[in-house]
N, CA, C and O atoms as a MOPAC input file, in Angstrom:
PM7 MOZYME 1SCF
protein

 N    -11.31400 1    47.98600 1   169.49500 1
 C    -11.96800 1    47.43400 1   170.65400 1
 C    -11.08000 1    46.38400 1   171.32200 1
 O    -10.95000 1    46.37100 1   172.54600 1
 N    -10.47200 1    45.50900 1   170.52600 1
 C     -9.62400 1    44.44800 1   171.07800 1
 C     -8.39900 1    45.03300 1   171.77600 1
 O     -7.86400 1    44.41600 1   172.69800 1
 N     -7.94600 1    46.21600 1   171.34900 1
 C     -6.82000 1    46.85900 1   172.01900 1
 C     -7.21300 1    47.32600 1   173.41200 1
 O     -6.41500 1    47.24700 1   174.34500 1
 N     -8.43400 1    47.81000 1   173.55300 1
 C     -8.91800 1    48.30000 1   174.83900 1
 C     -9.23100 1    47.14600 1   175.78400 1
 O     -8.92500 1    47.19700 1   176.97600 1
 N     -9.84900 1    46.10100 1   175.22600 1
 C    -10.27800 1    44.95600 1   176.03500 1
 C    -10.05600 1    43.67400 1   175.22500 1
 O    -10.96400 1    43.21500 1   174.53200 1
 N     -8.85300 1    43.09500 1   175.31000 1
 C     -8.51100 1    41.94000 1   174.47900 1
 C     -9.45300 1    40.74400 1   174.60800 1
 O     -9.59700 1    39.98000 1   173.65400 1
 N    -10.09300 1    40.56400 1   175.75500 1
 C    -10.97700 1    39.41600 1   175.93900 1
 C    -12.41900 1    39.69700 1   175.48200 1
 O    -13.28400 1    38.82600 1   175.57800 1
 N    -12.66700 1    40.90500 1   174.99000 1
 C    -14.01200 1    41.26500 1   174.53000 1
 C    -14.41500 1    40.41300 1   173.33500 1
 O    -13.58700 1    40.07000 1   172.49100 1
 N    -15.68600 1    40.08200 1   173.27700 1
 C    -16.26800 1    39.40900 1   172.11500 1
 C    -16.96200 1    40.46800 1   171.28500 1
 O    -17.76100 1    41.24600 1   171.80600 1
 N    -16.66300 1    40.50300 1   170.00800 1
 C    -17.20000 1    41.53200 1   169.12800 1
 C    -18.27000 1    40.92300 1   168.22900 1
 O    -17.99300 1    40.03800 1   167.42100 1
 N    -19.49700 1    41.41500 1   168.38700 1
 C    -20.62500 1    40.99000 1   167.55600 1
 C    -21.12400 1    42.22800 1   166.82100 1
 O    -21.43500 1    43.24800 1   167.43600 1
 N    -21.19500 1    42.12300 1   165.49500 1
 C    -21.58900 1    43.26500 1   164.67800 1
 C    -22.65400 1    42.85100 1   163.67700 1
 O    -22.90800 1    41.66300 1   163.47500 1
 N    -23.27300 1    43.84100 1   163.05600 1
 C    -24.28900 1    43.60700 1   162.03200 1
 C    -23.78700 1    44.14200 1   160.70000 1
 O    -23.22000 1    45.23200 1   160.62700 1
 N    -24.00300 1    43.35700 1   159.64600 1
 C    -23.62600 1    43.79300 1   158.30100 1
 C    -24.83100 1    43.63900 1   157.38400 1
 O    -25.63800 1    42.72500 1   157.55100 1
 N    -24.94200 1    44.53100 1   156.42600 1
 C    -26.04800 1    44.47500 1   155.47600 1
 C    -25.66800 1    43.78800 1   154.17400 1
 O    -26.52500 1    43.55300 1   153.32200 1
 N    -24.39500 1    43.46600 1   154.01500 1
 C    -23.97700 1    42.78600 1   152.78700 1
 C    -22.97500 1    41.68900 1   153.13800 1
 O    -22.32800 1    41.72600 1   154.18400 1
 N    -22.86500 1    40.73100 1   152.25300 1
 C    -21.91800 1    39.64000 1   152.44600 1
 C    -20.49500 1    40.18400 1   152.38700 1
 O    -19.64000 1    39.78200 1   153.17600 1
 N    -20.23900 1    41.10000 1   151.45000 1
 C    -18.89700 1    41.68500 1   151.34000 1
 C    -18.48400 1    42.34000 1   152.65400 1
 O    -17.36200 1    42.15800 1   153.12700 1
 N    -19.40400 1    43.10300 1   153.23400 1
 C    -19.09500 1    43.79300 1   154.49500 1
 C    -18.91600 1    42.78400 1   155.63000 1
 O    -18.03900 1    42.95600 1   156.47700 1
 N    -19.73400 1    41.74200 1   155.65300 1
 C    -19.61200 1    40.71100 1   156.68800 1
 C    -18.24000 1    40.04900 1   156.61400 1
 O    -17.57900 1    39.86300 1   157.63600 1
 N    -17.81600 1    39.69600 1   155.40700 1
 C    -16.50600 1    39.06300 1   155.24300 1
 C    -15.38000 1    39.99900 1   155.67200 1
 O    -14.39600 1    39.56800 1   156.27300 1
 N    -15.53600 1    41.28500 1   155.35700 1
 C    -14.53100 1    42.26900 1   155.77700 1
 C    -14.48200 1    42.36300 1   157.30100 1
 O    -13.40100 1    42.43600 1   157.88600 1
 N    -15.64700 1    42.36100 1   157.94000 1
 C    -15.69100 1    42.44100 1   159.40300 1
 C    -15.04400 1    41.21300 1   160.05000 1
 O    -14.33900 1    41.33300 1   161.05200 1
 N    -15.28700 1    40.03000 1   159.47100 1
 C    -14.61100 1    38.82900 1   159.97200 1
 C    -13.10400 1    38.97100 1   159.80800 1
 O    -12.34400 1    38.64300 1   160.71900 1
 N    -12.67300 1    39.45700 1   158.65500 1
 C    -11.23900 1    39.62900 1   158.39200 1
 C    -10.61100 1    40.63900 1   159.35000 1
 O     -9.43000 1    40.54400 1   159.68300 1
 N    -11.42000 1    41.60700 1   159.79000 1
 C    -10.92900 1    42.63600 1   160.70500 1
 C    -11.00700 1    42.20200 1   162.16900 1
 O    -10.62400 1    42.95900 1   163.06200 1
 N    -11.50700 1    40.97100 1   162.42100 1
 C    -11.46400 1    40.45000 1   163.77600 1
 C    -12.78700 1    40.28200 1   164.49300 1
 O    -12.79900 1    39.92400 1   165.67100 1
 N    -13.90500 1    40.52800 1   163.82200 1
 C    -15.20300 1    40.32600 1   164.48000 1
 C    -15.35400 1    38.85400 1   164.86300 1
 O    -14.95900 1    37.96200 1   164.11100 1
 N    -15.93300 1    38.61200 1   166.04500 1
 C    -16.16900 1    37.23800 1   166.48200 1
 C    -17.41600 1    36.64700 1   165.82800 1
 O    -17.46500 1    35.45000 1   165.54500 1
 N    -18.41700 1    37.48400 1   165.59000 1
 C    -19.63700 1    37.03100 1   164.91000 1
 C    -20.21900 1    38.20100 1   164.14600 1
 O    -20.27900 1    39.32000 1   164.65700 1
 N    -20.64800 1    37.94300 1   162.92100 1
 C    -21.29000 1    38.97600 1   162.11200 1
 C    -22.70600 1    38.51800 1   161.79900 1
 O    -22.91600 1    37.48100 1   161.17000 1
 N    -23.66200 1    39.29900 1   162.24400 1
 C    -25.07600 1    39.04000 1   162.03800 1
 C    -25.49300 1    39.70800 1   160.73400 1
 O    -25.33300 1    40.91800 1   160.57300 1
 N    -26.02900 1    38.92000 1   159.80200 1
 C    -26.52700 1    39.45400 1   158.53500 1
 C    -28.04300 1    39.21900 1   158.52500 1
 O    -28.49400 1    38.11600 1   158.21600 1
 N    -28.83200 1    40.25400 1   158.86200 1
 C    -30.27600 1    40.08200 1   159.05500 1
 C    -31.00600 1    39.38400 1   157.91600 1
 O    -31.82600 1    38.50100 1   158.16700 1
 N    -30.73100 1    39.75600 1   156.67800 1
 C    -31.49200 1    39.15400 1   155.56900 1
 C    -31.19900 1    37.66900 1   155.40800 1
 O    -32.07100 1    36.91400 1   154.97700 1
 N    -29.99700 1    37.24100 1   155.74500 1
 C    -29.66900 1    35.81900 1   155.63900 1
 C    -30.35200 1    35.03700 1   156.75100 1
 O    -30.89300 1    33.95800 1   156.51000 1
 N    -30.33000 1    35.57100 1   157.96200 1
 C    -31.00800 1    34.89900 1   159.06800 1
 C    -32.51600 1    34.85100 1   158.82900 1
 O    -33.15900 1    33.84400 1   159.12400 1
 N    -33.08000 1    35.93000 1   158.29700 1
 C    -34.50700 1    35.94600 1   157.98000 1
 C    -34.83300 1    34.91000 1   156.91500 1
 O    -35.84300 1    34.21400 1   157.01500 1
 N    -33.99800 1    34.80500 1   155.91000 1
 C    -34.22500 1    33.82300 1   154.83700 1
 C    -34.20700 1    32.40000 1   155.39000 1
 O    -34.99200 1    31.55700 1   154.95500 1
 N    -33.31100 1    32.12300 1   156.35100 1
 C    -33.27600 1    30.79000 1   156.96000 1
 C    -34.59400 1    30.47100 1   157.65400 1
 O    -35.10600 1    29.35700 1   157.54300 1
 N    -35.14300 1    31.45400 1   158.37200 1
 C    -36.41500 1    31.23700 1   159.05600 1
 C    -37.55000 1    31.01000 1   158.06200 1
 O    -38.39300 1    30.13700 1   158.27100 1
 N    -37.57500 1    31.78500 1   156.98700 1
 C    -38.61400 1    31.61900 1   155.97500 1
 C    -38.48300 1    30.25100 1   155.29900 1
 O    -39.48600 1    29.58600 1   155.04000 1
 N    -37.25500 1    29.83700 1   155.01600 1
 C    -37.05000 1    28.52300 1   154.39900 1
 C    -37.53800 1    27.40400 1   155.32200 1
 O    -38.09900 1    26.41000 1   154.86300 1
 N    -37.31900 1    27.57600 1   156.61300 1
 C    -37.75800 1    26.56100 1   157.57300 1
 C    -39.28000 1    26.40500 1   157.54500 1
 O    -39.77900 1    25.28200 1   157.48700 1
 N    -40.01400 1    27.50000 1   157.58400 1
 C    -41.47000 1    27.41500 1   157.58600 1
 C    -41.98100 1    26.94400 1   156.22100 1
 O    -42.94500 1    26.18100 1   156.15700 1
 N    -41.34800 1    27.38600 1   155.13200 1
 C    -41.75300 1    26.91900 1   153.80300 1
 C    -41.54800 1    25.41300 1   153.66000 1
 O    -42.38600 1    24.72400 1   153.07900 1
 N    -40.45800 1    24.91300 1   154.17900 1
 C    -40.19600 1    23.47600 1   154.13800 1
 C    -41.29900 1    22.71100 1   154.87300 1
 O    -41.77200 1    21.67600 1   154.40300 1
 N    -41.69600 1    23.23400 1   156.02400 1
 C    -42.77900 1    22.58600 1   156.77700 1
 C    -44.09100 1    22.64100 1   156.00100 1
 O    -44.83100 1    21.65900 1   155.95000 1
 N    -44.37800 1    23.80200 1   155.39300 1
 C    -45.62900 1    23.96200 1   154.65500 1
 C    -45.66400 1    23.06000 1   153.42200 1
 O    -46.68100 1    22.42400 1   153.14500 1
 N    -44.56800 1    23.00600 1   152.69100 1
 C    -44.51800 1    22.16400 1   151.49300 1
 C    -44.55700 1    20.68100 1   151.84000 1
 O    -44.95200 1    19.85500 1   151.01700 1
 N    -44.15000 1    20.34900 1   153.04700 1
 C    -44.17500 1    18.95600 1   153.49300 1
 C    -45.44400 1    18.58700 1   154.22800 1
 O    -45.56300 1    17.48500 1   154.76500 1
 N    -46.40800 1    19.52100 1   154.25400 1
 C    -47.68500 1    19.27900 1   154.94300 1
 C    -47.48100 1    18.79100 1   156.37100 1
 O    -48.15300 1    17.86400 1   156.82400 1
 N    -46.54100 1    19.42900 1   157.07800 1
 C    -46.25500 1    19.04700 1   158.46200 1
 C    -46.98500 1    20.00400 1   159.40200 1
 O    -46.37100 1    20.84200 1   160.06200 1
 N    -48.31300 1    19.85800 1   159.44700 1
 C    -49.17900 1    20.78900 1   160.17000 1
 C    -48.84600 1    20.90100 1   161.65300 1
 O    -48.88500 1    22.00000 1   162.20700 1
 N    -48.51900 1    19.78600 1   162.30800 1
 C    -48.19200 1    19.85000 1   163.73600 1
 C    -46.94200 1    20.69400 1   163.97300 1
 O    -46.89600 1    21.48400 1   164.91500 1
 N    -45.93200 1    20.52900 1   163.12500 1
 C    -44.70500 1    21.31200 1   163.25900 1
 C    -44.97000 1    22.79300 1   162.98300 1
 O    -44.42000 1    23.66900 1   163.65000 1
 N    -45.82300 1    23.05600 1   161.98900 1
 C    -46.16800 1    24.44000 1   161.66000 1
 C    -46.85700 1    25.09600 1   162.84300 1
 O    -46.52000 1    26.21700 1   163.22500 1
 N    -47.81500 1    24.39900 1   163.41600 1
 C    -48.54700 1    24.93400 1   164.56600 1
 C    -47.59500 1    25.22600 1   165.72900 1
 O    -47.68900 1    26.27600 1   166.36500 1
 N    -46.68400 1    24.29800 1   166.00000 1
 C    -45.71200 1    24.49100 1   167.08300 1
 C    -44.80500 1    25.68100 1   166.78900 1
 O    -44.53600 1    26.49700 1   167.67100 1
 N    -44.33300 1    25.77800 1   165.54500 1
 C    -43.46800 1    26.88100 1   165.12500 1
 C    -44.17200 1    28.21600 1   165.33900 1
 O    -43.60000 1    29.14200 1   165.91500 1
 N    -45.41500 1    28.30900 1   164.87300 1
 C    -46.17100 1    29.56100 1   164.98800 1
 C    -46.50900 1    29.87100 1   166.43900 1
 O    -46.44400 1    31.02800 1   166.85400 1
 N    -46.86900 1    28.85400 1   167.21600 1
 C    -47.13500 1    29.07500 1   168.64300 1
 C    -45.89200 1    29.61100 1   169.35400 1
 O    -45.99100 1    30.51600 1   170.18200 1
 N    -44.72900 1    29.05600 1   169.03500 1
 C    -43.48400 1    29.53800 1   169.63500 1
 C    -43.21400 1    30.98400 1   169.23900 1
 O    -42.81000 1    31.79700 1   170.07100 1
 N    -43.43900 1    31.30100 1   167.96400 1
 C    -43.25500 1    32.67700 1   167.48700 1
 C    -44.21500 1    33.62400 1   168.20600 1
 O    -43.82000 1    34.70400 1   168.64500 1
 N    -45.46600 1    33.21400 1   168.32000 1
 C    -46.47600 1    34.04300 1   168.97800 1
 C    -46.11700 1    34.27300 1   170.43800 1
 O    -46.20500 1    35.39700 1   170.93100 1
 N    -45.71600 1    33.21700 1   171.12900 1
 C    -45.31500 1    33.35100 1   172.53600 1
 C    -44.14300 1    34.31600 1   172.68100 1
 O    -44.12000 1    35.15300 1   173.58400 1
 N    -43.18400 1    34.19000 1   171.79200 1
 C    -42.02200 1    35.07200 1   171.84900 1
 C    -42.41700 1    36.52700 1   171.60700 1
 O    -41.95500 1    37.42600 1   172.31000 1
 N    -43.26900 1    36.75300 1   170.61500 1
 C    -43.71600 1    38.12200 1   170.32200 1
 C    -44.51200 1    38.71100 1   171.47800 1
 O    -44.33900 1    39.88200 1   171.81700 1
 N    -45.37200 1    37.91900 1   172.07800 1
 C    -46.18200 1    38.41400 1   173.18600 1
 C    -45.32500 1    38.70300 1   174.41800 1
 O    -45.68100 1    39.54600 1   175.24100 1
 N    -44.20300 1    38.00800 1   174.54200 1
 C    -43.33600 1    38.20200 1   175.68300 1
 C    -42.35600 1    39.37000 1   175.56600 1
 O    -41.64800 1    39.70100 1   176.51600 1
 N    -42.33100 1    39.98000 1   174.39200 1
 C    -41.39500 1    41.09700 1   174.19100 1
 C    -41.97400 1    42.38700 1   174.72600 1
 O    -43.17500 1    42.63500 1   174.62100 1
 N    -41.11500 1    43.20000 1   175.29800 1
 C    -41.50100 1    44.52800 1   175.76800 1
 C    -40.77100 1    45.54600 1   174.89900 1
 O    -39.61800 1    45.88500 1   175.16600 1
 N    -41.42900 1    46.02100 1   173.88700 1
 C    -40.82500 1    46.98000 1   172.96300 1
 C    -40.99800 1    48.39700 1   173.49300 1
 O    -42.04600 1    48.73600 1   174.04300 1
 N    -39.98300 1    49.21100 1   173.33000 1
 C    -40.11600 1    50.60600 1   173.76800 1
 C    -40.49800 1    51.51500 1   172.59700 1
 O    -40.97700 1    52.62900 1   172.80900 1
 N    -40.29100 1    51.05100 1   171.37800 1
 C    -40.68200 1    51.83400 1   170.19300 1
 C    -41.75700 1    51.06000 1   169.45700 1
 O    -41.61500 1    49.85600 1   169.24100 1
 N    -42.79600 1    51.71200 1   169.08000 1
 C    -43.89900 1    51.06600 1   168.36900 1
 C    -44.20100 1    51.76600 1   167.07900 1
 O    -45.10400 1    51.35500 1   166.35100 1

């Protein structure tokens, strides 16, 4: 890809850490690892729940709900 368009930004998805590291080594600009990003989100809400931070939890969930309602999915 970089040979065709040197200024292109390459964003890819990897299912394993090994593959993500290989993609970075091969020149990817960003590697998205879904399970790691999902774990970060779960840790964030768990931290709020364990800290009894109800206002933050409500805001977090309201933001999630707004985002979900605003999506237009073509596959259901």
